[in-house]
C-alpha positions as CSV (number, residue, x, y, z in Angstrom):
1,X,58.2,189.1,54.3
2,X,60.0,186.7,56.1
3,X,59.4,182.8,55.8
4,X,59.1,180.2,58.2
5,X,59.9,176.5,58.1
6,X,57.3,174.8,59.6
7,X,57.8,171.5,58.5
8,X,57.1,168.5,60.5
9,X,60.4,167.7,61.5
10,X,61.6,171.0,62.6
11,X,58.4,170.8,64.9
12,X,59.6,167.6,66.3
13,X,63.3,168.7,66.9
14,X,61.6,172.0,68.6
15,X,59.7,169.5,70.5
16,X,63.0,167.1,71.3
17,X,65.2,170.5,72.4
18,X,62.3,171.9,74.4
19,X,62.0,168.5,76.6
20,X,65.7,168.2,76.9
21,X,66.3,171.7,78.0
22,X,63.5,170.9,80.7
23,X,64.8,167.9,81.9
24,X,68.5,169.7,82.2
25,X,67.0,172.2,84.4
26,X,65.3,170.0,86.8
27,X,68.1,167.6,86.9
28,X,70.4,170.9,87.8
29,X,68.0,171.9,90.5
30,X,68.1,168.9,92.3
31,X,64.9,166.7,90.9
32,X,66.6,163.6,90.0
33,X,67.8,162.5,93.3
34,X,68.1,159.1,93.4
35,X,66.9,157.0,96.8
36,X,66.5,153.3,97.7
37,X,66.4,151.1,101.2
38,X,66.6,147.5,101.5
39,X,63.7,145.2,102.0
40,X,62.7,144.8,106.0
41,X,62.3,141.1,107.0
42,X,60.1,138.8,104.6
43,X,59.7,139.9,100.9
44,X,56.6,139.7,98.9
45,X,57.8,136.8,97.2
46,X,58.5,134.9,100.0
47,X,55.1,135.3,101.5
48,X,53.2,134.8,98.2
49,X,55.2,130.8,98.2
50,X,54.0,130.5,102.0
51,X,50.4,131.4,101.0
52,X,50.3,129.3,97.9
53,X,51.8,126.4,100.1
54,X,48.8,126.9,103.0
55,X,45.5,124.9,102.7
56,X,42.2,125.6,105.2
57,X,41.3,121.8,105.7
58,X,41.6,120.7,101.9
59,X,41.0,124.2,100.9
60,X,43.4,125.7,98.6
61,X,43.8,129.9,99.8
62,X,42.6,132.3,96.9
63,X,45.2,133.2,93.9
64,X,46.2,137.2,95.2
65,X,45.9,137.8,91.7
66,X,41.9,136.6,91.6
67,X,39.1,139.0,91.1
68,X,38.2,140.7,94.4
69,X,34.6,139.3,94.6
70,X,36.1,135.7,94.1
71,X,38.7,136.8,97.4
72,X,35.4,138.0,99.1
73,X,33.1,134.8,98.6
74,X,36.6,132.4,100.0
75,X,36.6,134.8,103.2
76,X,32.7,134.7,103.7
77,X,32.6,131.1,103.2
78,X,35.5,129.9,106.1
79,X,34.2,132.4,108.7
80,X,35.9,134.9,111.1
81,X,38.2,132.7,112.8
82,X,39.6,131.2,110.0
83,X,40.1,134.4,108.1
84,X,41.7,135.6,111.5
85,X,44.3,132.6,111.3
86,X,45.2,133.6,107.6
87,X,45.6,137.3,108.6
88,X,48.2,136.4,111.2
89,X,50.0,133.7,109.5
90,X,50.4,135.5,106.2
91,X,50.2,139.6,106.6
92,X,51.7,140.5,104.1
93,X,49.4,138.6,101.7
94,X,46.1,139.2,103.4
95,X,46.8,143.0,104.2
96,X,47.7,143.6,100.5
97,X,44.6,141.4,99.2
98,X,42.0,142.7,97.3
99,X,38.3,141.5,98.0
100,X,39.5,140.7,101.9
101,X,37.5,142.6,104.6
102,X,38.9,145.6,105.3
103,X,39.4,145.4,109.1
104,X,40.7,142.2,108.6
105,X,43.5,144.1,106.3
106,X,44.1,146.6,108.8
107,X,44.7,143.6,111.4
108,X,47.2,142.1,109.1
109,X,49.2,145.2,108.2
110,X,49.5,146.1,111.5
111,X,51.4,142.5,112.5
112,X,53.4,143.5,108.6
113,X,54.7,146.3,110.3
114,X,55.2,145.2,113.9
115,X,57.8,142.9,111.8
116,X,59.3,145.6,110.1
117,X,59.6,147.8,112.4
118,X,61.7,145.0,114.7
119,X,64.0,144.5,111.6
120,X,64.8,148.3,111.2
121,X,65.7,148.5,115.3
122,X,67.5,145.7,115.0
123,X,69.5,147.5,111.8
124,X,69.7,150.4,114.0
125,X,72.5,148.7,116.4
126,X,74.0,146.9,113.3
127,X,77.9,147.5,113.3
128,X,78.3,146.5,109.7
129,X,75.7,148.9,108.2
130,X,77.4,152.5,107.3
131,X,75.9,155.6,109.1
132,X,73.8,156.5,105.9
133,X,72.7,152.9,106.3
134,X,71.8,153.3,110.1
135,X,70.5,156.7,109.8
136,X,67.9,155.0,106.8
137,X,67.2,152.4,109.4
138,X,66.4,155.0,112.0
139,X,64.2,156.6,109.4
140,X,62.5,153.6,108.7
141,X,61.6,152.8,112.3
142,X,60.1,156.0,112.8
143,X,57.9,155.5,110.0
144,X,56.9,152.2,110.6
145,X,56.0,153.4,114.3
146,X,54.0,155.9,113.4
147,X,52.1,154.1,111.2
148,X,51.2,151.7,113.6
149,X,49.6,154.1,116.1
150,X,46.1,152.6,117.1
151,X,44.0,155.2,115.5
152,X,45.8,154.4,112.4
153,X,43.8,152.4,109.7
154,X,46.8,151.2,106.9
155,X,44.8,149.4,104.0
156,X,48.2,148.4,102.7
157,X,51.6,147.8,103.2
158,X,54.4,146.5,101.5
159,X,58.2,147.4,102.8
160,X,59.4,145.7,99.2
161,X,61.9,148.1,97.8
162,X,61.2,151.7,98.1
163,X,58.2,150.1,99.7
164,X,54.2,151.1,98.9
165,X,51.2,151.9,101.4
166,X,47.7,152.9,101.5
167,X,46.0,154.7,104.8
168,X,42.3,155.2,105.3
169,X,40.6,158.0,107.1
170,X,37.0,157.4,108.0
171,X,34.6,154.4,107.7
172,X,35.5,152.5,104.6
173,X,32.6,150.0,105.0
174,X,30.1,152.9,105.4
175,X,31.1,155.3,103.3
176,X,29.0,156.9,101.0
177,X,31.6,158.8,99.5
178,X,34.9,157.8,98.9
179,X,37.9,160.0,97.8
180,X,41.3,158.1,96.5
181,X,44.5,160.2,96.6
182,X,46.5,159.8,93.6
183,X,50.2,161.0,94.2
184,X,52.9,161.5,92.0
185,X,56.8,161.2,92.0
186,X,58.9,160.5,94.8
187,X,55.9,158.7,96.4
188,X,57.5,155.9,98.8
189,X,57.2,154.4,102.6
190,X,59.8,157.5,103.4
191,X,57.4,160.6,101.6
192,X,54.3,158.8,102.7
193,X,53.9,161.9,105.2
194,X,56.0,164.9,105.9
195,X,56.4,167.2,108.9
196,X,57.6,170.0,107.0
197,X,55.5,170.7,103.9
198,X,53.0,168.5,105.1
199,X,50.3,169.1,102.8
200,X,52.8,167.9,100.1
201,X,52.8,164.3,101.2
202,X,50.2,161.9,100.8
203,X,48.9,161.5,104.3
204,X,48.9,165.5,104.6
205,X,46.5,165.8,101.4
206,X,44.1,163.1,102.8
207,X,43.7,164.8,106.4
208,X,43.1,168.2,104.7
209,X,40.7,166.9,102.2
210,X,38.8,164.5,105.0
211,X,38.8,167.6,107.0
212,X,37.4,169.8,104.1
213,X,34.7,167.3,102.6
214,X,33.4,166.8,106.7
215,X,32.9,170.6,106.5
216,X,31.2,170.6,102.8
217,X,28.8,168.0,103.5
218,X,28.3,167.3,107.4
219,X,25.6,164.5,106.9
220,X,27.6,162.7,104.0
221,X,30.0,159.9,105.4
222,X,33.1,160.0,104.0
223,X,36.2,158.2,103.7
224,X,39.3,159.3,102.1
225,X,42.2,156.6,101.1
226,X,46.0,158.2,100.8
227,X,46.8,155.7,98.2
228,X,50.7,155.1,97.6
229,X,50.4,151.8,96.7
230,X,52.2,151.8,93.7
231,X,55.9,152.5,92.6
232,X,56.3,155.9,91.5
233,X,59.6,157.8,89.3
234,X,62.3,159.0,91.5
235,X,62.8,162.4,90.9
236,X,61.9,164.4,87.5
237,X,63.8,162.0,85.1
238,X,63.1,159.5,82.2
239,X,60.8,157.4,83.8
240,X,58.7,160.2,85.2
241,X,58.7,161.2,81.4
242,X,57.5,158.2,80.1
243,X,54.4,156.0,80.8
244,X,55.9,152.5,82.1
245,X,55.6,153.1,85.9
246,X,51.7,154.5,85.0
247,X,50.7,151.5,83.2
248,X,51.8,149.3,86.4
249,X,50.5,151.8,89.0
250,X,47.0,151.6,86.9
251,X,46.5,148.5,87.3
252,X,46.8,148.5,90.8
253,X,44.4,151.6,90.8
254,X,41.9,149.7,88.9
255,X,42.1,146.4,91.0
256,X,41.5,148.7,94.2
257,X,38.7,150.7,93.0
258,X,37.1,146.9,92.4
259,X,37.6,145.6,95.6
260,X,36.5,149.2,97.3
261,X,33.5,147.5,99.8
262,X,29.8,148.9,99.5
263,X,28.5,151.1,96.5
264,X,29.8,154.2,97.6
265,X,30.9,156.8,94.8
266,X,34.4,157.2,94.1
267,X,36.4,160.1,93.2
268,X,40.0,160.3,92.1
269,X,42.3,163.1,93.0
270,X,45.4,162.5,90.9
271,X,48.2,165.1,91.4
272,X,51.2,165.8,88.9
273,X,52.3,162.2,87.8
274,X,49.5,160.6,89.2
275,X,47.0,162.1,86.9
276,X,49.5,160.0,84.3
277,X,48.8,156.7,85.9
278,X,44.6,157.9,86.3
279,X,44.9,158.5,82.8
280,X,45.8,155.4,81.7
281,X,43.3,153.5,84.6
282,X,40.1,155.7,82.6
283,X,38.8,153.6,80.3
284,X,38.6,150.7,82.7
285,X,37.1,152.4,85.8
286,X,34.1,150.9,87.2
287,X,31.2,152.9,87.0
288,X,31.2,154.0,90.5
289,X,34.1,156.4,89.9
290,X,32.3,159.3,88.8
291,X,35.0,162.1,89.0
292,X,38.2,162.1,88.3
293,X,40.4,165.2,89.3
294,X,43.9,165.9,88.2
295,X,45.8,168.8,89.9
296,X,49.0,169.9,88.5
297,X,49.0,167.6,85.5
298,X,51.7,167.0,83.4
299,X,49.0,165.6,81.0
300,X,47.1,162.2,81.0
301,X,48.1,160.5,77.7
302,X,45.5,161.6,75.5
303,X,44.9,164.6,73.5
304,X,41.3,165.4,74.6
305,X,39.1,164.3,77.5
306,X,36.9,162.4,75.3
307,X,40.0,159.9,74.4
308,X,39.9,159.3,78.1
309,X,36.9,156.7,77.5
310,X,35.2,156.8,80.7
311,X,31.9,158.2,81.7
312,X,33.1,160.1,84.6
313,X,33.5,163.4,85.0
314,X,36.8,165.1,84.2
315,X,38.2,168.2,86.2
316,X,41.6,169.9,86.0
317,X,42.9,172.8,88.2
318,X,46.5,174.3,87.7
319,X,48.1,177.4,89.9
320,X,49.5,180.0,88.4
321,X,52.9,179.4,89.8
322,X,52.9,175.8,89.2
323,X,56.3,174.8,87.4
324,X,54.5,171.9,85.6
325,X,53.1,174.6,83.4
326,X,56.7,174.8,82.1
327,X,57.3,171.0,80.8
328,X,56.2,170.5,77.2
329,X,52.5,169.1,77.2
330,X,53.0,166.6,74.4
331,X,53.7,163.0,73.4
332,X,56.6,161.7,71.0
333,X,57.9,158.5,70.6
334,X,56.7,157.5,74.2
335,X,57.9,160.2,76.0
336,X,55.6,162.7,77.5
337,X,52.1,162.7,78.3
338,X,50.3,164.4,75.6
339,X,48.2,167.6,76.1
340,X,47.5,170.0,78.9
341,X,44.6,169.4,80.7
342,X,43.9,172.8,81.7
343,X,43.9,173.7,77.6
344,X,40.4,174.8,76.6
345,X,40.6,172.3,73.9
346,X,41.2,169.3,76.2
347,X,37.8,169.5,77.1
348,X,37.9,168.9,80.9
349,X,36.0,170.7,83.6
350,X,38.1,173.9,84.5
351,X,38.6,174.4,88.5
352,X,39.8,177.4,90.2
353,X,42.8,176.8,92.1
354,X,42.9,180.3,93.9
355,X,45.7,180.5,96.5
356,X,47.3,177.1,95.7
357,X,51.0,178.6,95.4
358,X,52.8,176.1,93.5
359,X,53.1,172.8,92.3
360,X,52.5,171.4,95.9
361,X,50.0,173.8,97.8
362,X,46.7,172.1,96.2
363,X,45.7,170.5,99.3
364,X,46.6,173.2,101.7
365,X,44.0,174.4,104.2
366,X,42.3,177.6,103.2
367,X,42.6,177.5,99.9
368,X,40.3,177.9,97.2
369,X,41.7,175.0,95.5
370,X,40.9,172.8,98.6
371,X,37.4,173.6,98.9
372,X,36.8,173.2,95.3
373,X,38.6,169.5,95.9
374,X,35.8,168.3,98.8
375,X,33.2,170.1,97.0
376,X,33.6,167.4,94.1
377,X,34.3,164.7,96.6
378,X,31.0,165.0,98.3
379,X,29.2,166.0,95.1
380,X,28.3,169.2,96.4
381,X,29.1,170.6,92.5
382,X,26.7,174.0,93.6
383,X,29.6,174.8,96.0
384,X,32.4,174.6,93.2
385,X,34.1,177.6,91.9
386,X,35.0,177.4,88.1
387,X,38.3,179.0,86.6
388,X,37.9,180.8,83.3
389,X,39.4,178.7,80.3
390,X,42.9,180.7,80.0
391,X,42.7,181.9,83.7
392,X,45.4,179.3,85.0
393,X,44.6,179.7,88.8
394,X,42.3,182.8,88.5
395,X,39.1,182.3,90.3
396,X,36.6,184.0,87.6
397,X,34.4,185.3,89.4
398,X,36.6,187.3,91.3
399,X,39.0,188.0,88.6
400,X,37.3,188.1,85.3
401,X,38.8,187.4,82.0
402,X,42.5,186.9,82.0
403,X,45.3,185.5,79.7
404,X,47.4,182.3,80.9
405,X,48.5,179.0,79.9
406,X,45.5,177.7,79.0
407,X,45.0,180.3,76.0
408,X,42.0,182.8,75.6
409,X,39.4,183.2,78.0
410,X,36.1,182.7,78.0
411,X,34.3,184.6,80.7
412,X,31.9,181.7,81.5
413,X,32.5,181.3,85.3
414,X,29.9,178.1,85.3
415,X,31.1,176.4,82.3
416,X,32.5,173.8,84.4
417,X,28.9,173.0,85.8
418,X,27.0,172.2,82.4
419,X,25.3,169.2,82.0
420,X,25.2,168.4,86.4
421,X,22.2,167.8,87.6
422,X,21.0,169.8,90.7
423,X,24.3,172.0,90.2
424,X,23.9,175.5,91.1
425,X,26.0,178.4,90.7
426,X,26.0,181.6,92.7
C-alpha cells in the first residue's frame, strides 16, 4: 500500500500553491484591473476642518465620530432651521453624519452631488485633461446626474478617491423591516449601478430585492439600503484575499446599523467580499440585526458560524456555477477568509439559490434565490426553500439529495428553518 506524507508542512504548501494558482488564473482573466479617479470639489478632510471651526451660537458642533445618539440629540436641540443651515453649509459632513435626521442627509447629499456634478462638467471641457481623463469626467458627471434624480434618496455620498455612496429605497424612518445590501469587490461610485448586468450592481440588487419584499409581504413597511459606503477591494487581488478593507468597512457598517432610525428589524445581505466584511462586523452587531445572509461567499474569517459571536441567524447560499467555489476556503497567515459558509460543518442555515446562475446572479428577478432573500428580509420564513447540505444551488424539495461543494447531502429540506418560531414548511 502506498504511503502519503500528511505532515503539516506539506499541507501548508499545498494550500499556498492552490491559492497562488487561483490568483494567477483570476489575474490573467482580467479580474485585477486597477481603476481610480480624482476627487471632485472639496475633499472630506477640508469639509471636516470647516465643520470643526463652525458654531451654533456658542455651541460647538458634534464630533462626526460621536455616537449616533449624541448627534441625534444635538440636532433635536437646535431645531429644523439651524439644522437646515448646517446641511447647506457643510453638506459633505451632514450627508454622511450618522445620527443626523434622514431627510436632512438626503438634502445635504443632493447639494454635495450638485457641486460634484458642476466640477465634473467643467473637467469634461478642460483641454489640459487627457482623453481618458475627459471620458472619466463624463462618466462621473453622468453618475452624479443620475443620483440627483428627484425620486432618489441618497443616505451617504463621498466623492473622495473611488467614492462611497448609499441609497435608500422606501421610507426608512417608518419601515418595520430594513434590508442592507453589502456588496463585494469593485464597488465604487461608477459601478454603483449598471445598465448592462443591472442586477450585479448594488442599485440593481436593491431595486430587485425591494420589489420582491413588497410582493412577499405587501402589508409590511419595508426599506432597502444599497450600501456601497466602504472602500472595497479593486479586483480579486491581494486586497481581496486579506481582511484589511473588511475591517475598516465593518466599522462603517456597524455605525450605520447603530444609527438607523426607529426600531425596525434589520437583515444584512452580504455578497462575495461583502460577506467577509459582515463576518468581521458580526460580533458587534446590535440586537436589531436579526439575520445575516451571505451569497457567493469566500468565507467570513471564522471556521464555524458559532464563532461569529452574534445572536442573528446566519444564512448562506451559493449557486453551483459560482466561481467562488474554486477559491480555497482557508486562512493562513492572514491570507484567505476561512471556512466555506455553505459547508455543512460551518453551521449556517442553507438557502436554495435555484436559478441564480453564477456569482452575480443571486438578485436576478424570477430566481428562487431572490425569492428566498426576500422571504428572509421580511421575516416570512415559512416561504423559505432550504438547500440540502452539500447540494450547491439545488432546491432540496425539487431535486433531492445530491453531491456538491458542501459535502454529503442530508436529505432534510427543512433543516434551515429549525428553531424559528412560527416557521412553516410546505
